[in-house]
Structure formats: structure tokens, C-alpha cells
N, C-alpha and C positions, 0 to 999 in steps of 0.2 A: 085749646083748652084755656079758659080764663084762669087768672092767678088764684090759687087757693088762699082763702082768708084765714087759714090756720097753718100752723107749722106741720110739715109733712114727714112721714116716714115712708120711703120708697122701698119696695121690695122688687128688685130687679132679678130676673131669673133666666138662666140658660141651662137647659137640661139636655145632656146627650145620652146616648145609649148607655144603659147602666153598666153593662159589662165590657166596656172598652178596655183593651189591653194597652200597655204602655209601649210605644215605639221608641227607637233610639232618638236621643235628643242631640241634634247636630246643629252647630252654629252654621247658618246658611245665608246665602245672599238673597236679597229681596228680588233681584233680577239676574238672570243668566242669559248672556248673549253669545251665540256662536256665529261668527262670520264664516260663510262658505264662499271661497273665491275661485272663480273659473281661471285656470292657468293653461287652457288648451291652446293649440296653435293659432287660432283666430285672434287671440288676445295680443298677438304681435302686429296686427293690422293698425293702420294709421287712425288716429283719433285727434283731429285737429293737427297741431304741429308736433305731436308726440304719438307714441303707440298707446293702445288701450291699457296694457299692463303698466306702462310708465305712469299713466294717469291714475291708475288704482294705487300704485306705490306712493304717489305724491299726496294722496288725501288721507292715507292711513295715520299719519302723524296727528293731524287735527282731529281725526275721528276718535282716537283713543285719549285725547287730552281732556282734562277737566271732568273726568267721570267721577261721580260722587261715590261715597262709601256705600257698600251694599250691592255693588254690581260686579259680578264675575264674568270674565270674557275668555273666549277661546277662538281658535282659528283652524279651519279645515280647508284643504285645497284639493282640486282634482284636475286631471289632464296635464300634469306637469312633468310627465316622463315622455321620452321620445318614442312613443308608440301609440297605437290606437286601442290599447288595452283598457277595457271598460272597468277593470278593477282598480285602476290607479286613482285611489282616493286616500288621502292621508290627513289625520288630525295632527297638525304640527304643534298646536298648543292646546292641551286639554282645557276644558272650561274650569276656571279657578280664579283666584285673586289675580288682578290685572298685572301682567308683566309686559308693559308697553314696549320696552326695548327688545325683548325677545320676539314679540309678534312682528314688530316693524322689521327686525333683522330677517325673519323668515320670509316676509313678503318681499323684501329687497332681493332675496336670494333666488326668487322665481324667474325662470326663463321659459317662455312659452315654446312648446315644441309641437309635434304632430299628435297631440293627445286627443283622446275622445272627450265627449261631454256627457257623462253619466249623471245627470241631475237627479233623477229619481233615486238612484242608489246613494248619491251623496246626501240627500235629505234623510234617507234611512240611516246612514252612518251618523249623521248629525243627531238624530233622535237617540241613538245609542250613546253618543257623547254627552247628551244632556240628561240621560236616564237617572244618574245618581244625584242630580241637582234638585234642590228644593226651591220653592219660590217661583216667580214668573219665568217662563222659558221662551226665548225668542231666537229665531234663525233669521239672519240677514244674508240673502243670496245675491251675489254680484256676478253677473254673467253677460256674455255677448252673443249667445247663440241658443239653438234648440237642442233638445235631447237627441243624442245620436246612438244610444245603446238600447233602444227598444222599450225603455221604461215609460211610465206615465207619471211625471212629477206632480201634476195637479192632483191626481188621485192620492199620491203619497202625502202631499201637503194637507189634503182634506182629512186623511186618516190621523195625521199628527195633531191637527187642530181639535180633534174629537176627544171624547172621554178616554182617560187612560194615558194620554200623552200630554194634552193641554199645551201644545207648542204653537205659537204664532209665527208665521213666515212672512217676512217682508222681502221684496225683490227690487233690485236696481239693475236696469239693463244699460248696456253700452253700445250705441250705434247699431241697433238691430233693425231688420226689415219688418214688414207688416206681419209675416207669418211668425217670426221669432217673437215679436212683441205680443202677439195673441197668446202664445203659449206661456210666456213669462208673466204676463198680467193675470192669466188664469191661475197660475201657481199662487200668486199673492191673494187673489180673491178666495180660492179654496182654502188657503191657510189663515184666513181671517186678518190678513195684513194689508199693507199699502204697496202700490207699484209706482216706481219712479223711472221715467225714461230719460237717459242722458245721451246727448249727442256731442258733447265736448267735455273737457276736464272741469270747467266751471259748473256745468250742469250736474256732473257726477258729484262734485263736492257739495253742491246744494241739495241734491237728493239724499245723500248720506247724512247731511246735517239735519234734514227734516226727519229722517228715521231716528237719528240720535235724540232729537228733541221729543219725538213721539214716545220713544221707548224709555228714555232715561231722564231727560231734564224736564219733567212735567212740573210746572210751577204750581205750588200748593196755594190755593185760594180758600180761605176759611169761609165756609157756608154758614156754619152755626157752631157756637161754642157756649157751653154752660159751665161756669166754674163754681156754681152753687154758693155764691158769696152773699146773696140776699136771704130773705126769709121765705120767698115763694118760688115755686117752679116757673120757668119761662112759659109764656103762653104758646110757644112752639111745641110743647110736649103734649101728647095725647096719652092718657093713662088707661091701660087696659085692665079691667077688673080692679078698680081703685079700692084701696084700703088705707085711708088716711091715718089711722091709728098706728100704723106700722112703718111709717117713713117720716123723717124729719130733716129739715135743712137747718144746720147750725154750725157755727165756727168754721165756715168755708167748706163744709162737707155735706154730702147727702148720705145720711145714715139710714140703713134699711134693716129691719128685723125680718129675717127670712121666714116665710110661711109655707106650709106644705101644699103641694099641688104641681102636677106635671103640665107643661105647656101643651103637649099633644092631646091632653084631655080638656084643655081650655080652663084649667083651674088655677093657673099661676096668677097671683095677685101683683098689681103695681108694675106691669111691664110698661116702661116709658118708651114711647115711639115718637120720633121727630115727625111733625106734620107738615113742614114746609116743602118748598120745591127742591128738587134734586137734579144735579147734572147727570149725564149718562155715565161718566166715570168719576168715582169718588172713593174716599176711604173714611172710615169711622175709627175713632180711637178713644180710649179711656184709661185713666189711671185710678186705681182703687186698692184698698187694703182689705183683703178677705180675712175673716176670722173663722176659718174652717177648723173642724176638730177631727180627731181620729177616734177609732172605736176598737176596744179590745178584741171583739169578735167581728172583724170587718166583713161587711157584705156590700158589694159595689153599688147596689141600688139604694143604700141608706146613707146618702151623702148630701152635702150642700153644693149647689151649683150657682156660680156667680160670673157675670161677664157681659158679652155683647150679643145682640140678636139682630137678624134681618127677618122681618115678620110680615107675612101676608095673611095667614090664618093659622088656626091650630093644626091644620092639615098640611101646611106648607110654610116652612121657616128654616133658617140657617142659624146655627148657634156656635159660639166660641166661649167656653166656660173654663173655670178652674174648680177642681174638686179634689178630694183626697184619694190617693191610690191605696192599694191593698198591702198585705204583708210583704209581698215580693218586692215592693218598691220602698219598704221602710216607712209606709204611710206618707210618702212624699206627695207634694201637690202636683196634680196632673192637669195640663192644658188639653182639653178635649174639643174637637171640632167636627161638625157634620151637618148634613142636610136631611131634614125630615120631610117626607112627602107621602101624603095619604095616610098609610097605616104603618110606616116603617122608615128606618134610616137607610138612605140610598148610598151615602158616602160617609165614612167615619175615619178620623185621624186622632192621634194623641201623642203627647210629648211630655217628658219630665221637666217640671219647672224649677228643679234644683232648690226647692225650699226658699224661694225669693219671697220676702215678706210683703212687699208692695208690688203690685202687678201693673204692667202696661200692656194692653192688648190693642190690636188693630185688625180691621177687615178691609181689604181692597176689592173694589168692584172695577173690573176692566172688561167691558163688553158683557159677555155672558159668563165670565169667570169670576169667582170669588175666592180670594186667597187670604188665609189667616196667619197672623204673626203674634209672637209675644217678645218682649224685650228681655234678653238674657242677662247673666251675671256680669258680662263685660260691656253692657250697654248697647249691644248690637241686636238687631231684630233677628229672630229665629223663625223660620217658616215652618208651619205645621202641615199645611196641605191646601189643595185647591179643589173646589167643587164647581159644577156648572149648572146653569139653569137657563132654559130658553125663554121662559116667560116669568121673569122675576117680579118686577114691580114691588119689591119689598120695602117696608118702612124700617129704617135703622133705629136702633135704640139700645137700652140696657135692661138687664133682667137678672133677677136673683130669686132662688127658691130652694126648698129642701124636700127631701123625701119624707113621707108621712112618719116614718120611724126614726128619722135623723134628729140629732140634737139641735135645739134652737140656737141660733147664732146671728151675728150681724155682719154688715159690710159697710165700709165708708168709701164713697166715690168722691175723688178729688176734683175731677173734671171729665167732660165728654166733649168731643169735637168732631165735626164733619168738614173735610176739605175736598175741594174739586181737584181732580188730576187731569182734566181735559187740556 
């Protein structure tokens, strides 16, 4: 879009299902990683000049070092008792704030015996361990053999990768033969993850480092940023239903006067969508100050909605917005998130914003998954929920609107940014 030759007032809108209920507001990690380590008898076999379990113990120190804030970690092991009991699966460290010393001590304590290899059941137990975690969920399976308890680990990984679990499974193998490799690589493929084969300690360290880089240390590369410092919109913006009388850039802010109209009806004005190229994995974020109001006789569909949007059409979009909650929440600000498809919301989440005056929101796209966050009172990102879309091709942007009967109000956007996470 060419630069406007007038000062503009943007109306960015995000509308979620009117009657969303407020869920618990829990400070959560952006990423949750559960390492599942095979400690069955075969891990005592030679692996170069040491055993496989010794090689695994040797790399855990570097694996857990330099993890950034916002990453919770846990450890699960199987086959570590002196029997072939397929129920021998133990979560030694629940997924939570990283306690590297405890995890390393638990790994060091392992002695491979004649245990079984219940990989399918271990993945199921891993899903239970991650069940209470918000944000991105990842399993890293480290194994040297095939399933020996009759399960189908690839089928389990496929189920966990699907809707309702949203868990990605990566696999690192240690000195496996062709049949074992086929099964382990199939687990990673079914789980939406990567497979790395290691035949010695150095390759094991390299494979785990690659997974660590892929899952955690994704270098942020800015694709687009607008700090609204000039008088005109960037030519990278495409404005849907433009209404230049109700948006203006001045004093380093984009100020928007909210107009009535729902996105699902195609009536929302001034939806700003980024028109440039996008990587496969990215995140969008924005900082803004909403001036939402409360109502004596609150009705949830009579609110103002302000935030971020991933937009394909009025029949297909994903929204993260802030609005005012009802009497039960003390008219608190609510972060609402969901996916609209065809004629209804297919996934919806909400969380209490704790009356934070200035909001920071972000949406992360990782493959087919889209996860929403807001910045909490302690400056940490709080996960709201994750939705999936097989055929996204959404255009990211900002949006604000109000219900037809809601009070007129404004919002000030400080900045909007898109960063690559590839």
C-alpha cells in the first residue's frame, strides 16, 4: 500500500467469541521440554570407547547449559530396573523451572539393567507429564533400540502431535541397526519432529545440540518492524476496509478510534495486515495501551476488542485480543484467543490480564501450530493457548473494533514487529 498523504487513524480489531469464560491465569513457560531417556540393558553396550549410557551422561551437562528464561525442563526414564517389566517408567524430574543439578544427578545415578523398552507407554506417560504445561510442548526421546512391549510408538507420537495434545517429538538414536532406525525415525516423523542418528559420543552431542538449537535457541531475526515514528504508514501495510478518518499516527503512536463491526462479518475497519514475505516459522508482537471501558450492566458481546490477528478472510482467521470481563472478574481486562473458521470458533482460550495498563502480546507460528502469549505483571510471558491450522497462509497484523452497542474508545499502538524463528 502506498504511503498515505494524510495523517491516519487506524482501527485495529480482534474479536473473539463474545461469551468466553475466564480461565486461570498462570505464569507459564514459553517452551516445555521433557527428555525421555532409555536406561534399558542395551544402554550398557559399547559406544566407541565408552558405553551408551556413559555417553548420554556426558552430554547432559552441556545440553542443560545456557537455556534461556521461559524454558521448563523435565526428565523421564524407562527400563532402569533389573527386570523386563514394561511398567518401569519414571518421571524423575517433573516439567518445571530448570534444576540442572538435580537432572544431572538423576542421570548420573542410572545403571542399565535388563529392563524393557516401553517406548509407546513412555510417550503416553510423557504426555501426562506435560499435560499441565502451557506454551510449546516438546519431547526429546533418546533411545538405542526398538519397542519391546507391544506398543506402537509412532502411532502414539502421531496422536500427541495432533489437536488436544500439541506435543512435538524429536528422537536421537544411539548405535542402532536398520530396523531400529526405521522405527525411531518413524516416531520423529509422526511426531512432527527431527530424527538424529548417533554412532559415537561426538555425534550424540551434535545431534542433541541441533535439537537444542531447533527447540530453544532460535535466533530472532527481525523481518518487519513499525514503531510509528513518522507521519505515514509503512508501504508494507495493507489496510482492510480503510477508514482514514479514524486512525492517526502522531507522537510515535498509532492511535485508533474503534468503530463497530465484527471481523467474521467482514465489517471491521482498518485491519492492518503485513504484505511482505514471511518465513515458515515466525512470531508477531505488539505493544499497545488499550482504553477499554466497563459497563454497569455488563453483557460480554458489548465490549471493545484490541490486539493481534492472523488473517486469511472473514471466514478464516486467528485472533488474540484484550477486552473487558464481566462482574465475576471485577470487570478485569481479559486476554482472549481463538481460531474462527467458516461460521464459528473452533478453539477458544482466555486469561485474566490482571489490569495491566499497557499490553504486550505475541503470536508464535511453529509449523502448523499457533501459540498466543501476553506479558504478565512480572515481565514474563504468559501462555494463553495453542491452535492448529493445516492450511494457514495467514497475513499477520493488528486489529481493533467494538461491538455496535459498546462505548466509543481508542487504543495507542507503540510498535509492531515480526521476527523469524527459523
